[in-house]
N, C-alpha and C positions, 0 to 999 in steps of 0.2 A: 687128790692133789695134782694138778695137770704138770706136765713137763715144762711148759712155759713159765709157770710161777718158780719151779724149782731151779730153773736156768737163771731167771731174774736174781734170785737170792746169790747164786753162785757169781755171777757176774758183777752184781753190786758189791759183793765182799772183796771180790778180786781186785777191783778198781782200787782199794784202799789198802791192797797188799795184805788183806786177812785171809783166813781160811773161808771156806764158802759155807753158807747156812742155808738150811732148807727147811720147811714144814712138811711133816708127812703125817696124814692120818693115823690115828690109833697107836701112837707111839706112847710109851710110859714116860713121864717126866723124869729126866735125869741128867746128869753132867756125862759128855762124852769126852774122853781124852783119847786122840788117835793121830797117827800120821797121815790119815785119809784127808783129801782136800775137800771133805764135806762133813758137816756137822749137822745132825738131825735133831729137830726140836718138835714137840707136840704133847698133847694131853691125852692120856690113855682113854681109849673107847669114845673119843668125840671127833667130829669132823673139823679138822683143823684147815684155816683158810685164811685169805686176805691178808698176808703178811706185809709189813713196812718196818724199816730200820732207820736208824741214825747213828752217826760215828763222830766221836770227838777223840782227837788223838788215838790211844789204843783202847778206849771204852767203846763197846758196841751195845746199844739197846735194840732188841727186836721184839715187835709187838705183834699180835694176830688174833683172830678170833676162833674159839672152839664152841662148836654147837653139839650139844647132847640132850636127849629127850625134848627136843623143841626149845631148850632154852640156850641163848648166845651169850658168851662172857668174852671179856678182853684179857688176854694173858701177856706177860712181859717175861723176857729172859735176858740176862745181862752178861757181858763178856768184858773181862778187865784186861785180856791178853790178845786183843786184836782179831777175836773171832775163834782163837784156838779152842776155847772151851767156853762153856755157857753155864750159868746157875740154873737150878730147876725152875720151871715156870711158876710164876705168881699170878694169882688173878689181880687185876687192876680195879675192876667194878665191885662196890660194896654190896649191891644188891643183884641177887641171882638172876640172870636173864635180862639184865638192863643194857642190852645193846643189839643193834642191827649193823649188818655190814654186807657188801657185795664187793666184786673186783673193783668198781669204780668208786667205792666210798670204804675204804679201809680205816682201821684206827691209825691215828698218828702219834709219833712220839718225838721228844727232842731232850737234849741234855744241855744243862746249864751250870754255871759255877766253875771255878778253876781247881778247887780243892778235891779231896777225896773224903767221902764220896760225893758224886755229882746229884744235883737235883734233876729228877726225871719227871716230865709232864707228859701226860697222855690225853689226847682227846678222841671221842667217838661219837656216833650218832645212834640215836634210838627212834625207830620210825613208827608211826601211827597210820594205819591203813584207812582210817575212816573218812568220811566226807571233808571236803574244804572247810565248812562251816565249823566243825567240830574237832577237826585234826590239829594235834599237838605233837608234832615231830619236836625232838630236842637234840641239842649239841651238849655233851657233858664232858668234865675234865676231872682228873684226879692227878695230885702230886705227890711224889716220895722225895722226902729230903734225907734218906738214908740209903741211896743208891739202888732203889728199887726192892728193898726188903718189904716194907710196908707202904701202904698208900692212905692217903687221907680220904674221907667220904667224898663221893662224887658230888660235884656241884654243876651248875649250869654256866655257859660262857654268855648268856643272854638273859633277858627277863623270863622267868619261869611261867609266867602267865599267859604268854604269847601263844596264839593258835597258829595254824598254818603249818606247811611242809618246810623242812629246812635240813640241811646236811652238806655233803660234799667239801667236808672241812679239810683245811690245811694247817700247817704249823711250823713255826721257825723261831729261833732265838737270837737275840742281838748280842753284842759284846758286853752291854751293860747288864745282862742276865734277864731282861724283859723277854717274855715269850708272847708272840704274836699268832693270833689263830684267825682264821678267815673262813667264812662259810656263805652258802647261799640261803636265803631267808624268805619264806613266804608269808611273812606277817601282815602285810597289807594287801595281799592277792585278792581276796574277796572285795575290798573296797574298789580296788583298780579295775576290776573285771565289771562292777556295777557302774562305774563312772564311764568306762568303754562302751557298755551296753546303752547308756543312757546318751551317749554322743552319738550313737550309731556306728562307731569303729568297732568292727569284730576284731577279737584276739586269736591268733591261731596257735593251736599246740597248748602246752602247759599254762597254767595261770602265771601271770607275771611275778617276776621274783626280784628281789635285790641282792647285793653282795654287802656282807657286814665284816668288820674287823674288831677285834677285842685285844686289848694290851693287858697281859696278865704280868703283874709285877711280882718280884721275888717274894714280897709279904703276902701275896694271894690276891691282892685288890684287883678288880676287873673294871676296865674302862671300855665302853663299847662305842663305835662310830660307825656310820654308814660310808661305805665307798662309792657306790653307784646304783642307780635304779634301772630297771628294765633291762634285766639280763635273762639269759637262757638258763633254764633250770634242768640241764641234762649233761653238763660237762664238769670235769673236776676245776678246782681252783688252785692256785699256788700262790706262796708268799715267801719273799726273801728280804734280808735285811743287809745293807753294805756296811762297810767299816766306819761310816760316819753315823750310822743310826738310822738312815732313811729307810723307809719300808715300802717295797714293792708288792702290789698285788696283780693277778692276771686271772682271767676269767673268760667265758665266751659271752659276748655282749649281743643284744638285739639293736641293730642299727636301723635307720629309716628304710622303709620298704621291706621289712623283715629280713633285713640281710644279716647274718649270723657270723660273726668271726671273732677271733681273739682280741681281747682289749687288755690294756694294764694301765694302773694309776700309781703315782708316787706320792708318798708323804714325807717331806723333810723334816716333819714335826712329830717324828716316832710314831705315828699312827693316830694322832689326834684328829687330823683332817687330811683328806686326799684331794 
């Protein structure tokens, strides 16, 4: 684990007036109670990496990936005292090894509900390195309604039959409890490349991608919508919801002339269209 990631955790929790948290490889799962400004989380014997967290009041949810014997899984630890102590890590994905991650595509977590325990939603990606024609990268999600003690079986945020590359997921929750996921998706990349070749227009770099959004209701229903087409498949996405329920998504777009820059779109309809 690099010092950069360790410092990022310390700074993130310090901003919220919490004790600092860090992930360190090879640490046994445990609850740590200490006056030290740092709490260490990890899965014993595994390479622990790609952390992210969310905070709601004094509740902190931390997720990361742990890789052992070639299998990568997603883990979560919860704190109900502003990061002073954390629960033992619990695996989020129900199928062993059903995760992929790097520093640009960490798993994401959000907290919803005003009561105790809060609902925890986690999304992550699983990559398939096959050729574009048969590649089937997926974005999965799992939900806990008991504060992170147990999780539902993993499901897709999109049509499970789709081929192509996808990932770079982000996650946010609105005041109505609906969770919003955004990711980059290459379901139509092969078709677009064929159309470009037929028209004589060469495509530079990665196959063309689109940016998609799903609304995940408190009852688990998923409604998908496309935000924009012709986006760059090499940068993180972001999603946020304002107090009126409008959804904002940001990504790196490919503008005419292959000019690539950050773009954003707004949905006043709660994500149904942008």
